[in-house]
C-alpha positions, 0 to 999 in steps of 0.5 A: 726073763728079758729085763729090757725096759723097751718092750712095748705092746699096743693092741685093740681087742673087742673095742678095748685098747691095751698099751704097756711098756717095760720088762717082758714080765711086767708087760705080760702081767699087765696083759694077763690082767687086761685079758681077764678084764675082757673075759669079765665083760658082758657076753652080749657085747660082740667082739669089735675089730677096729681098723687102724687110723691113717697115720698121715704122710704122703707114702702112707696108704693105710687101708680104709675102714668098712662102713660099720668098722667091724668084721664078724669073727666067723664070717666066711664067704665063698664067691667074690662079686666083681670089683670086690672092695678090699674090705670085702676081700679081708672079711673073706680072707680072715677069721678072727677068734678072740685074739687069734687071726687066721687065714681062710685062704692059703697062698700057694707057690714058691713064696707061699710061706712068706706070703702067709706071714705077710697076710697074717701081719696085714690082717692083724694090722688092718683088722686088729689095729696091731702095727706090730705082731708078737711072734707068738701071735703070728705062730698061733695064726699060722697054726690055726690056718693049718700052716707050718709055724717053725722058724719064722725068722728064716721065712722072712730073712732077706725080705727086709723090704717087706717085713720089719723085725724087732726084738729077740726070741719070744719078744720078737715082733714083726710088722710090714713096710709100705711095700709089704702092705702093697704086697699083702694087698696084691696077694690077697686080690690074687687069692680071692679074685 
């Protein structure tokens, strides 16, 4: 078990926020309690996905929230209208089921594996307010999308200008650089327009 007191998790799920720091065991224990709390919430509350707030700064191009600030977990649209907004593209590209985000569209070509990882990181950041994604959540999203999820570290190796990596083994978390965010938006537009 990892005794590193620097493990930190911060997420928003179904309109509730969770943040914990400490050893892997203490963070996991608190997260499990949080998930039990969410499971006990009334069924009539729809899961809400909240886009991240812009953090400020000249180079920060955080995606803007859509009109109602939420995305349906099972929404799938098939044909794009002309000049479709980035929010509408995101609603078509992703499926959110509980705390798993998966892809409705699969990248193709030489960089397909990297593009899939970048798209899932982008979706979790823009739809679930997760600046960093634990490797387990990334693997779950890739598997749910029908993609290979072995050795993500090899897929992102050499792409530090697009993807950030922190931690070790099961405690590894990934995020996107500003260039990674731009790449994700480009891939998203190419796939859906």
